[in-house]
C-alpha positions in Angstrom: 0.0 0.0 0.0 2.8 2.4 0.8 4.5 1.7 -2.4 1.5 2.7 -4.5 1.1 6.0 -2.7 4.7 6.9 -3.4 4.4 6.3 -7.1 1.2 8.4 -7.2 3.0 11.3 -5.5 5.8 11.2 -8.0 3.4 11.2 -10.9 1.5 14.2 -9.6 4.8 16.1 -9.3 5.7 15.4 -12.9 2.3 16.5 -14.2 2.5 19.7 -12.1 6.0 20.6 -13.4 4.9 20.1 -17.0 1.9 22.4 -16.5 4.1 25.2 -15.0 6.5 24.9 -17.9 3.7 25.2 -20.5 2.2 28.3 -18.8 5.6 30.0 -18.8 6.2 29.4 -22.5 2.8 30.8 -23.4 3.3 34.0 -21.3 6.7 34.8 -22.8 5.6 34.3 -26.4 2.6 36.6 -26.0 4.4 39.8 -24.9 5.7 42.4 -27.4 7.3 45.8 -27.0 4.7 48.4 -27.9 6.1 51.8 -28.8 2.6 52.9 -27.8 -0.3 50.9 -26.5 -3.9 51.3 -27.4 -4.4 52.8 -24.0 -1.9 55.5 -24.7 1.1 54.3 -22.7 4.6 54.5 -24.2 7.2 51.8 -24.3 5.3 49.0 -22.6 5.6 45.2 -22.8 2.2 43.9 -23.7 0.3 41.4 -25.9 0.6 42.2 -29.6 -3.1 42.9 -29.9 -2.7 45.8 -27.4 -0.1 47.6 -29.4 -1.0 50.7 -31.4 0.4 50.4 -34.9 -1.1 53.5 -36.6 1.1 56.2 -38.1 4.2 54.0 -38.3 4.4 53.2 -34.6 6.8 50.4 -33.8 6.2 46.9 -32.4 8.9 44.4 -31.6 8.8 40.8 -30.5 11.2 41.4 -27.7 11.5 43.3 -24.4 11.5 47.1 -24.6 14.9 47.2 -23.0 16.3 45.5 -26.1 14.8 47.9 -28.7 16.4 51.1 -30.2 13.1 53.1 -30.1 12.5 52.4 -26.4 16.1 52.4 -25.3 16.7 54.2 -22.0 18.9 57.2 -21.8 18.8 60.9 -20.6 16.0 63.2 -21.7 16.5 66.9 -21.7 13.0 68.4 -21.5 11.9 71.8 -22.8 12.7 73.3 -19.5 16.3 72.1 -19.7 15.9 69.5 -16.9 18.0 66.3 -17.4 16.0 63.2 -16.6 17.7 59.8 -16.3 16.4 56.4 -17.5 13.9 57.8 -20.0 12.9 56.0 -23.2 13.9 57.7 -26.4 10.3 57.6 -27.8 8.8 59.0 -24.6 11.3 61.8 -24.5 10.7 62.9 -28.1 6.9 62.6 -27.9 7.0 65.1 -25.0 9.2 67.6 -27.0 12.5 66.7 -25.3 16.0 66.0 -26.6 17.2 62.4 -26.0 20.8 61.5 -25.6 22.4 58.1 -24.9 24.2 57.8 -21.5 24.0 59.3 -18.1 23.6 63.0 -17.4 27.2 63.3 -16.1 28.5 62.3 -19.5 26.3 64.7 -21.5 27.7 68.3 -22.1 24.3 69.9 -22.0 23.7 68.5 -18.5 27.0 69.8 -17.0 26.6 72.5 -14.4 28.0 75.9 -14.6 27.2 79.5 -13.8 24.2 80.9 -15.7 24.2 84.7 -16.0 20.9 86.1 -17.2 20.5 89.8 -18.0 18.4 91.4 -15.3 18.5 88.2 -13.1 20.8 86.9 -10.4 23.4 84.1 -11.2 22.4 80.5 -10.9 24.6 77.4 -10.7 22.6 75.1 -13.0 22.8 72.8 -16.1 23.7 74.4 -19.4 20.5 73.2 -21.0 18.4 74.8 -18.3 20.4 78.0 -18.6 19.8 78.1 -22.4 16.0 77.7 -21.8 16.1 80.9 -19.7 16.8 82.9 -22.8 13.2 82.4 -24.1 11.7 82.2 -20.6 13.0 85.7 -19.6 13.4 87.1 -23.1 16.9 88.2 -22.1 20.5 87.5 -23.2 22.3 84.8 -21.3 25.9 83.8 -20.7 26.9 80.3 -19.5 30.2 80.0 -17.8 31.2 76.3 -17.8 34.6 77.2 -16.3 32.9 78.2 -13.0 32.7 75.0 -11.0 30.9 75.9 -7.8 28.0 78.0 -6.6 30.3 80.3 -4.5 32.3 81.5 -7.6 29.1 81.8 -9.5 27.7 84.2 -6.9 30.8 86.2 -7.0 30.6 86.4 -10.8 27.4 88.5 -10.5 29.6 91.4 -9.6 32.6 90.3 -11.6 33.1 93.7 -13.2 33.2 95.5 -9.9 36.7 96.2 -8.8 38.2 96.9 -5.4 41.1 96.2 -3.0 41.8 92.5 -2.7 43.7 92.1 0.6 45.9 89.0 0.5 47.6 87.0 3.3 50.7 88.5 4.8 54.1 87.8 3.4 57.2 88.6 5.3 55.2 90.7 7.8 53.4 92.8 5.1 49.8 92.8 4.1 49.7 92.6 0.3 46.9 94.1 -1.9 45.9 93.9 -5.5 43.2 96.0 -7.2 41.1 93.2 -8.8 37.6 92.2 -9.8 35.6 90.4 -7.2 35.8 87.1 -9.1 39.6 87.5 -9.4 39.8 88.1 -5.7 37.7 85.1 -4.9 40.0 82.9 -7.1 43.1 84.4 -5.3 41.4 83.6 -1.9 41.6 87.3 -0.8 39.4 89.6 1.1 37.5 91.8 -1.3 36.7 95.5 -0.6 34.4 96.9 -3.3 35.3 100.3 -4.7 38.1 100.7 -2.3 41.7 101.4 -3.3 44.7 99.5 -2.0 46.0 102.7 -0.5 43.0 103.1 1.8 44.3 103.9 5.3 42.0 101.5 7.2 43.2 98.4 5.2 46.8 98.8 6.6 48.4 97.4 3.5 52.0 97.9 2.2 50.6 100.0 -0.7 51.2 103.7 -0.6 50.7 106.6 -3.1 53.4 107.6 -5.5 53.9 110.4 -8.1 53.8 107.9 -10.9 51.1 107.8 -13.5 50.1 105.3 -16.2 47.8 105.0 -19.2 44.7 102.8 -18.9 41.6 102.9 -21.1 43.0 106.0 -22.9 43.1 108.0 -19.6 45.9 109.0 -17.2 45.8 107.3 -13.8 47.8 107.6 -10.6 49.7 104.4 -9.5 50.6 103.1 -6.0 53.9 101.6 -5.2 52.4 98.1 -5.6 51.7 98.8 -9.2 48.0 99.1 -8.8 45.8 101.7 -10.5 44.4 104.4 -8.3 42.1 107.2 -9.4 42.3 109.4 -12.5 45.3 111.8 -12.4 44.3 115.1 -10.8 47.3 117.1 -9.6 45.1 119.1 -7.2 44.1 115.8 -5.4 47.5 114.4 -4.8 47.6 115.4 -1.1 44.0 114.6 -0.5 44.0 111.2 1.3 40.3 110.6 0.6 41.2 110.6 -3.1 43.5 107.6 -2.3 40.9 105.8 -0.3 37.9 105.1 -2.5 37.3 104.7 -6.3 36.1 107.9 -8.0 34.3 107.4 -11.3 35.6 109.3 -14.4 32.3 111.3 -14.6 33.0 112.5 -11.1 36.7 113.3 -11.8 38.4 116.5 -13.0 37.5 118.0 -16.4 34.7 115.5 -17.3 32.8 118.1 -19.3 35.8 119.5 -21.1 35.0 119.6 -24.8 38.6 119.0 -25.8 38.9 116.0 -23.5 41.5 117.9 -21.4 43.9 117.8 -24.4 47.4 119.0 -23.3 46.2 119.7 -19.7 49.2 119.5 -17.4 47.1 118.8 -14.3 44.1 116.6 -15.4 44.3 113.1 -17.0 40.5 112.6 -17.7 41.1 112.1 -21.5 38.3 111.5 -23.9 39.2 109.7 -27.2 35.9 110.7 -28.8 36.6 114.3 -28.0 40.1 114.0 -29.5 42.5 113.2 -26.7 44.2 110.1 -25.4 46.8 109.2 -22.8 50.3 109.3 -24.2 53.8 109.7 -22.7 54.5 113.4 -22.8 57.1 114.5 -25.5 59.2 117.5 -24.7 58.6 120.3 -27.3 55.4 118.7 -28.5 53.2 118.3 -25.4 52.7 120.4 -22.3 54.7 119.3 -19.2 52.6 117.3 -16.7 52.6 118.7 -13.1 53.0 115.1 -11.8 54.2 112.1 -13.7 55.2 111.6 -17.3 51.8 111.1 -19.1 49.4 113.6 -20.6 46.1 113.7 -22.6 47.6 114.3 -26.0 45.7 116.3 -28.6 44.8 113.9 -31.4 43.8 116.6 -34.0 45.9 117.0 -37.1 47.4 119.9 -39.0 47.3 119.8 -42.8 48.2 122.6 -45.2 47.5 125.2 -42.5 44.1 123.8 -41.5 43.2 121.8 -38.3 41.2 118.6 -38.6 39.6 116.8 -35.6 40.2 113.2 -34.7 38.3 110.9 -37.1 37.7 113.6 -39.8 38.1 112.6 -43.4 38.4 114.9 -46.4 39.1 114.8 -50.2 42.3 115.9 -51.9 43.7 115.6 -55.4 47.2 115.5 -56.7 46.5 118.5 -58.9 47.2 122.2 -58.2 44.0 123.1 -60.0 40.8 121.1 -59.2 39.8 121.5 -62.9 42.7 119.2 -63.8 41.7 116.3 -61.5 40.1 114.4 -64.4 43.0 114.8 -66.7 45.7 112.2 -67.4 47.5 111.3 -64.2 44.9 112.9 -62.0 44.1 111.1 -58.8 41.8 111.7 -55.8 42.6 110.7 -52.2 40.8 110.4 -48.9 42.9 111.8 -46.0 42.0 110.8 -42.4 43.1 112.3 -39.1 43.8 109.4 -36.8 45.6 109.6 -33.5 47.3 112.9 -34.5 48.5 111.6 -37.9 47.2 112.2 -41.4 46.7 108.8 -43.2 46.1 108.7 -47.0 43.9 106.3 -49.0 44.2 106.4 -52.8 40.8 106.2 -54.6 41.4 103.8 -57.5 43.1 100.6 -58.3 46.4 102.2 -59.2 48.2 105.5 -60.2 46.0 107.5 -62.5 43.2 105.0 -62.4 40.0 106.9 -61.7 37.6 103.9 -61.3 36.9 105.4 -57.9 36.4 109.0 -56.8 36.4 110.8 -53.5 33.1 112.2 -52.3 33.1 114.5 -49.3 30.3 115.8 -47.1 30.2 118.2 -44.1 28.0 117.7 -41.1 26.1 120.5 -39.4 28.9 120.9 -36.8 31.5 121.3 -39.5 32.9 117.8 -39.1 34.0 116.5 -42.5 33.4 113.0 -43.8 34.7 111.5 -47.1 34.8 108.1 -48.8 36.1 106.5 -52.0 33.1 105.5 -54.2 32.8 103.7 -57.5 32.9 105.9 -60.6 29.9 104.6 -62.6 31.0 106.0 -66.0 30.7 102.9 -68.3 27.0 103.3 -69.1 27.1 107.0 -69.9 27.6 106.7 -73.7 24.6 104.4 -74.0 22.1 107.0 -72.8 20.5 108.9 -75.7 18.6 111.5 -73.8 19.3 114.0 -71.1 16.8 112.6 -68.6 18.4 109.1 -68.6 21.9 110.6 -68.7 21.4 112.5 -65.4 19.9 109.8 -63.2 21.4 109.6 -59.8 22.8 106.0 -60.2 25.2 107.2 -63.1 28.1 109.6 -62.9 27.3 111.3 -66.2 26.9 114.8 -67.7 25.0 116.0 -70.8 26.7 118.0 -73.5 24.2 119.8 -75.7 24.4 120.3 -79.5 26.7 117.4 -80.1 26.6 114.0 -81.7 28.9 111.1 -82.0 29.8 109.9 -85.5 28.4 112.3 -88.1 28.3 115.8 -86.9 24.8 117.3 -86.7 24.5 120.8 -85.1 20.7 120.2 -84.6 21.3 117.1 -82.4 20.1 117.4 -78.8 23.5 116.3 -77.3 25.5 113.4 -75.9 26.0 111.7 -72.5 29.6 111.5 -71.3 31.2 110.6 -67.9 31.2 113.3 -65.3 34.5 112.0 -63.9 36.7 111.0 -66.8 38.2 107.5 -66.3 41.9 107.0 -66.4 43.6 104.8 -68.9 47.1 103.6 -69.6 47.4 106.1 -72.4 51.1 105.5 -72.7 50.5 101.9 -73.5 46.9 101.7 -74.7 45.0 98.4 -74.7 42.4 97.5 -77.4 39.5 98.4 -75.1 41.1 101.8 -74.5 41.2 102.5 -78.2 37.6 101.3 -78.6 36.4 103.8 -75.9 38.4 106.7 -77.3 37.3 106.0 -80.9 33.7 106.8 -79.9 34.7 110.4 -79.7 35.5 110.5 -83.4 33.3 113.0 -85.3 32.9 113.4 -89.0 31.8 116.9 -90.1 30.7 117.2 -93.8 31.0 120.8 -95.1 29.2 121.8 -98.3 30.8 124.6 -100.4 29.4 126.9 -103.1 31.3 129.1 -105.4 30.2 132.7 -105.1 29.9 135.4 -107.7 33.5 136.4 -107.3 34.6 132.8 -107.9 35.4 132.2 -104.2 34.2 129.0 -102.5 32.1 129.5 -99.4 30.9 127.0 -96.8 27.1 126.8 -96.8 26.5 123.9 -94.3 28.5 123.2 -91.1 30.6 126.3 -91.8 32.0 126.1 -88.2 34.0 123.0 -89.2 35.9 125.0 -91.8 39.4 125.9 -90.5 39.1 129.3 -92.1 35.9 130.1 -90.2 36.2 132.4 -87.3 34.1 130.0 -85.1 36.3 127.0 -86.0 38.5 127.0 -82.9 35.5 127.2 -80.6 34.0 124.2 -82.4 37.2 122.3 -82.2 37.5 123.0 -78.5 34.0 121.6 -77.9 34.8 118.5 -79.8 38.0 118.2 -77.8 36.1 118.5 -74.6 33.8 115.6 -75.4 36.7 113.5 -76.5 38.7 113.9 -73.3 35.5 113.3 -71.2 35.5 109.8 -72.4 38.8 109.1 -70.8 42.5 109.8 -71.3 41.8 110.4 -75.0 42.4 113.2 -77.5 44.6 116.2 -76.9 44.7 117.6 -73.3 46.9 118.9 -70.6 48.0 116.5 -67.8 47.2 116.7 -64.0 50.1 119.2 -63.7 48.8 121.5 -66.5 51.4 120.5 -69.0 50.3 120.2 -72.6 50.6 116.8 -74.4 52.8 116.2 -77.3 50.0 115.8 -79.8 47.4 118.3 -80.8 43.8 117.7 -81.9 43.5 118.7 -85.6 40.8 118.4 -88.2 41.7 116.3 -91.1 40.3 117.0 -94.6 39.1 114.1 -96.5 
């Protein structure tokens, strides 16, 4: 009896084990990775009939952990927050940016100092800092080099300077005039808007009679090499002037229209008003009351006239402005910069007048000039005065003239206002083509009079024996030279050329 019971128990165990194995196989085979389920959940393991396959949604016969579309990583949401272990699909469906890996390995998730215009500094992730630009509608700056919140807080006033008192060395209290951030990095004690020569700091720094140039202005220096306040000879013995920082707008001569140029006692220079800090030169500058630097006058002298810093004006290489368009004529822009006159040739080479100098004068008398393109090429193609004189072209209209066959009743021709320069000493084919357009044929009709003398009846002015002939010839010559360095002319120095314009009888 006992033997039968034992066999029955073993049989039941085998049947039960087989049943469990069958259930396990059925369960594993029925689960799929649904990118999205019909109930709206993302990246879930579920039976295939519960997966949403509309609009190209993915379904995979494996666990979601093994798929690319449901792979876990870091999601940077639209607020810049970095969320770990987030499925790629879930992240993107919520408008986030997905990256493979952990936040500590992703640059956008690294922390730094976020400086937002109009807001305080924050030690946060770079992605969150970037989102603040649209959130606050302000400019941002992310400082990844700042690695802790203490330095980040100090950077809010990083442009503020003051006395940075350092640890004693050899019994002396050292001091450097630094920004707050620089002082924090140096592990010093920061004193905003205080000079290193302040009496209550008890540093080794004291005033001197040395001056230096900084930001185009003249400053006092202390014996530690630090900047003090703007040089003001009348304040040298005033200890308060060596204690705290005085802004330039509260210093000597701030409203001086010349920028205190050549002032022996005040170093509040103003570059825009025409002065800048320079070492004083004997015989050129005034002698400073203290130190060796001065606000030098940056204006220029040119041919007896004074020009202010930054002024530009036009000049030519001709003694007579009427000759500037003649062979060899050039125009230049001269600029007064830092007390020197600097030239700029208008044109691609000597005598090339493809550019011309144009000058204007502002209401305060300040001159401005620039080299601009000489738009002469289209002039000869304009057949009426209205088109010839449009603003876009540099042309002029000569009345009662015609190219080719002379016709005294013609309205006129369009020629360059500023004659272009050519290599007339070695003319190219295009130069000859341009100059040949000025060739004019004048047909004169003669009749024999009662006395047997031939007299011109049409175009009499073209007859060399006519009293008006020279006037007509000069007019023809004027049109010819307007086309470029053509015909017979004088050069930019007023010297007449070797060849003369003559009429040829045919």
